[in-house]
N, C-alpha and C positions, 0 to 999 in steps of 0.2 A: 428389447424394451421394458419387460416386467422385471428384471433383475436390477435394471437403473432405477426404478421407482422403488424397490426392496430396499436398495442401497440408500436412496435419498432419505426414507424413512428411518433407516437406522442410525444415518447422522444426524437428522433432525433431533432423535430419540438422545444419543450421544450429547448434542448440545443441550439439551433439557437436562438430563440427569447429571451432567458436569456440573451445571451451577446449582441445581438443588444440592449435590453432595458438597460441592466447594462450600455454600453457605451454612450446610450444616457443619461442615468441620471450623468454619470461621466463628461460628456462634459458639460451639463447644469449647473453643480453645478462648475465645473472649470470656464466657461466663464463668468458667473452672478457673483460670489464671492460675494452676498448680504446674509446678515443674514437672511432674510427669504428663500433664496434658501437654504443654510446651513439647515434649520429647514426642509424643504420640503426632503431634501437627506436624512437625519437623519429618518425621518417618514418613508421613501419608504424602507430604511436599514432595519429598526425593522420589516416592512411588511413582506418582503423577507426573515427576519432570521426566523420570526414567523412561516411561512408556510414551509419553507425548512427544518430548524435545529429543531424546537419543534415539530411540525407536523410529517413532512415526515421522517426525521433521527429519530424521538422519535419511531416510528411505528417499523422501522427497528431494532433498537437498543433494545426494548421491546422483539423482537423473537429471538435475536442472542444466549442468555445464554439456553434457553430450547430446541432451535435447535440445538446448539452445544452437550448438553448432548445427546439428543435423537439420532443424527445422528453417533457420534462417539461410542454409546453404541451398535447400530444395526448394524455398520461397523464392529466391534471387534467383536461382537458375532456371526456375519455371518462366518467370516474367520475361526472361532474355533480353527484349528491347531495352536499351539504356534510357531511351525515351521515357517509356512506359514506366520504367522503374523511378526515374525521376519524378516522374508524374504520381506514383504512389507515395514516394517518401515525402515529397512536398505537402502531399494532403494529410498524410500520416501524421508530420508534424503539425499542421495548421490546425489539424482536429485538436492534438494534444493540450497545445497552447489556448485555444479558444474554450475548450470544456475547463480546463484548472482557471482560465480567468473568469468564466462564468460563477465557477463553484465558489472562488474566493469573494467574488461580489455578491452572493448569495450569504456568505458568513458574515461579511461586514454589515450587510443590511439588517440582519438578526441580532447581533451582536450588540450595536449603536441603538435599536428599538428596545429590546428587552433588558439591555443593562444588569446580566448575571454578577459583575464586579460591585454593583454597590450594595449586594448583599452579605458580603464578607465581612466580618468584623475585625478590630485591632487586632485583637487575641490572637486570632486564627492567622492574621499576618505575620506576626511575631514568632507564633510557633512554626508556622512555615519554614521561616528564614531559616532559624535555628536549625530546624530539621534537614535543611537542604546544605549546611555547612557543616553537617556532622558526616555527610556521604562524601568522602574526601575522593573517591575513584570518579563519582559523577561530576563533583565540581572539577575535576583536571580535565575531564572529557569535555565537558561545555565550555570551558575557560580557552581552552585549545582551538575551540569550533570559533567561540566569540573572535578571538585574535586574528583567526584568518578573514575573517570580513566576508562580504559578498563576491568582491573580486576573487578571493582566496578561494571561497568556494567553488567558482566557477573555474579557476586555473585547475583545480583539485579534479573538477568533471574533467576537463580535456585531458588530465594526464591519465585518468583512468581509462577513457575512451582509447587512446594511443599506447598499447603498453610496451615495455621496453624487452619485457618477455612473455611472450604468450602462454608457454606453459606455466609457468610461476603464476600468473594470473588466473589460468583455469583450474590450478592447484588450491588457491586461493578462496575458489568459489566465486569469482568476480563475473558475472554475465555481460556487464558493459563491453568490457575490453574483448570479450570473445564476440560478442555482437560483432563490432566493428571488425575484426579479424575475419570472421565468416562472413561478412559482406564485401570486403575487399577481394577474399579466395575465390568466392562463388562469382564475381564479376569477371575474374580472370579466367575461370573455368568457361565462361560462357564465348571467351575469345580464342578457344584453343583447335575450334573445329569438330570433326567427327570423334576425334580423343575424348571428348567430352561426356560420349554416352555412358561406357561402360563406369565413369567414377559416378555420374549422377545416378546411375541403377545401384549403385553401392549404397549411398548415402540415402536413398529412397529406402532399400531395405533396412538401412541401421536404422531410420526413423520409425519404420513399422515394428521392428524389434523393440524399441525404446516405448512405443505406446504400447504394446502389450505389456511390457513390465510397469508402466503408470497404469494402467487397468488393475494389475493386479495389486499394487501397493494402494490402490482407491479402496480395496475392500478393507485394509486397515483403518480406514478414515472414520469409522464410528468410535472405534476405541480412542483414536489418536486426538478426536475432536474432545470426547468424555474428559480424557485425563489432562488435555491443556485448559479446557474450560472449567476444570475442578481445581487445578494449580492456580488459576489466575484469581478466581473467585475467594478460594480458601486463604488468600495472603490480604485481599481488598475489604469483601464483603459487600454486599449490595446495598447496605444502609446507606453509601455515599449517595445514592439518588435522591435522597429524602433529606440529606444535609444542606447546608449553604451552597456547597460546589455543585450542587445537583443542578442550580439554575443554569449554571456555567456548562454541565454532561447536557442537559436539554437543550441550550441553543446549539451546540455542535451535533446533537444528534437530530435535531430538526432540519439543519442545514444538510445535513448528507440525506435524510430522508427526502427532501424537496429536490435535492439535485437528482439522486438515485432513482428516487420514483416518478418524478415529474419531467425533469431537464432533459436527462439522457434518452428517456423514452420518447420524448417528442422529438428530438434531435434523429434517432433512429428511425422513426416514422415517417420524417419528411426526407431524410437523406438517402436510406438504405433501400436497395431494390428487395421485391418480393423473394422469399425463399422458394425451395423446389414445389412447396405444395401451393404457392402463391399468395401465402399470409405476408402481412407487413407488421404482425401485431409484436409490439416490444415485451407484451408479457409473457407471449408464448416464448419468445426468445429469451427471457429471465428465467422463466421454466426449464428452457434445456440447458441453462447454465448454471442449474441450481446447487450442483456438487460443487463446483469451483466457488461460488459466492458463501456458501456454507464453510468449508474448508479454509476459506481466507478467514472468515470470523473466527475459526478454531486455532488456526496457525499464526495470525496477526502479522503474515509475511507474504506480499505479492510474489516474490522470488519462489518462496517454497511451494506455493500454491500454482506457480507457472505449467507445472507438468499436467495438473488437472484441468487449467483453464484451456491449455491447447487441446486436451482429451475433448473435452466437451464442446468445445468449439469445432473442431472438426468431425467429431464421431455422432455427437447429439443433433448440432443444429445445421452441420453440413457446410461449413465455411470451407472456403478451398484451403489446402496447405498452401498455396501462395501466400494469401494475405494473412492467416493466420500465424504461419512461420515467420511473417517478417513484422506483422504490426503487435502481436501479443508479447513475443520476449522483449522487444523494443520497449513496448508500454510498460512491461512489469520494473523498468529500470528510469524511466523518464517520466511517466504519465502517471501523475498522483493527484486525481482531483480531491478524495478526501484527505489528503494529507495538507494540502493548499488551503482549503476551507479550514481545517482545523488551526493551523498555524496564524491565520487571520483573526479567527475568533480569539485564541488563547492571547496574543498579543494585546489586543483593545480590551480583553477581560483584566489582564493585570493592569493596564493602566487605568481603568475603572478603578480598581482596588485601589490605587493610589489617588485617586482622585483627580485624575488628569482629563483634560477634555482634549479630545483629538478634533483637529478640523479636518476639511475636505483636502487640504493637500498632503497631510499626514496620512489619511487614510487611503490616498490613491498610491503613496509611496508604499505603504502597507500591502496593498494589493499585487503591486510591482514585484517587491522584494518576496513575498510569500510563495508568488507562482515560482521565480525563480531558484528559491531555495528549496521548494519543495521537487523540481528537476533534480536537483543537486541530493536529494534523499536516498539513501539505499532501500532497498525492498525488504529490509529485516524490522521484527518488532521495534517498535519507538525510535524508529530512524527520524521521525518527524520533531520530536521533541529535541535530538541532537541540533538539528537545521535550524529551529526556531529562535535561536539566540542569533542567528544572523539578521533575522527579522527584528528582534527586540533591540539590536545595536543600531540598525538604520532608524528605528524610531527614535531613539535617545538622541542619536546624533543631529536629526532633524528639529527636536523640540530644543536643545541647547542651543542650536544655531540661531533659531528666531527668538529664544528667551535664555540668556546665558546665566540666569539667576534660577532655572527651572529644577526641580528634583528629577532626575532620571529613575526610571523603572531599574531596581538591581536584578542582576541574573539570580540573585538567591529567590527572587519572587517566585521564581520555577516551582519551589517547594511546595507552592498553592496546590500545583496540578500535577505533581509526578506521581502521587498517590493513585488518581484516576486515570493515569494515561493509558495505561495496559486495556481498561475496558475501552475507553473510545478508540484505542487502536485497533480493536476487533473490527468496529463499522465503517472506520476510514480506510483499514485494507479492503474489507466488503466492496467499497465505492471504488475503489482505485481499480479491483480486478473487473467488477462490471464496467469502468469506463473503456478499460481495455478490450473487453469483450464486445462491446458496443461500436469501438472504434474499429475493431476488425469486420465486423458486419457491415460496416458502411464502406470501408475501402474495399472491400470483396467486389463491389460493383466495379473498379477499374479493374480488377485484377480479371474479371469474366465477361466483362462487355465486349473484348475484343479477342474471344477465342474464336 
């Protein structure tokens, strides 16, 4: 227990120092503006990226696929009864969709009242569009996603779920097809009678070994999050918080804070059963999940944080392997509370920048499409920015249908928010991971009530 608190303090120190060092590098590069300064800045960015992305993130990603497969198989085989498994799956999906819908509603209420888009000048808008047009690689990626549309995204999601080659999917590091295959595999395992016992014991042993590996990798988290925060802040700088775009950032962060610190704790208090000590305190549970939440902030990836989330849920919070093994891996791919909220706020913000008044029908459309688009967002850095163009396209279609002469929001408007996306991604990823953990705690009552 003491070692966990030491690790938590070290991760927190890494987050703070990474922010300070990153801002120092940003300020030095901005103030000197010399070729040698730019070279030094690029060198430090390379070092931080190597430590954070190559080493720390690489080790976490290395564990994702085997951990997902074993944890899901153990979770499903432990449940055993198909009726009970269906009940758990049904409540899990209901929880995911309900919390994402609540998050989107919070975001829409805030952005329509704060109106951050009205603070953006015409010059900023023009410069942002020009900057977006110059980024050819990003333009190509977002244009492709826009052409898919919402139905294309849903089709792509189904195609991801059912892989043609599970080995290729695992090699590509795609958790969703691995989850589907593991559930299918585990269900069949429960049907083969006594022969299943040795197989289950093997997977249980592999899971324990993987958790030991996760525990070892977690001790690199202080260095990893330091490097990742320094790398992020050194490229962007914290001055964006006091610029005109800062009001947009404030709106997103306020929404995430309300959802993460009020809504999710309230849902957990109402629906989760007391833990082993008899406590129903959501904030005690948040304290137990602290390492996963801080790792999510550092990595910007719910998938990369998955090993830490499962370790904290089972070892620190005492959640059963059945619920943690089923709910958390699935949640890391389709439960995106922070992403859904962010996409809704971002689209309304861009509409405000272009002087558009959105009616109730359009806001409801945004709520629906943002929720569905968030489901299709991968658990990787800035995935929400890519799927956001689907929401933007749906809004434009709705506006032009009701008013053919209206001006649509150009995709190039995303240039306004690209620069600050990484910082916001830290906190929306933390909300995603926290939402997964709360879901596992709630669903745990269905895994344990009938034991």
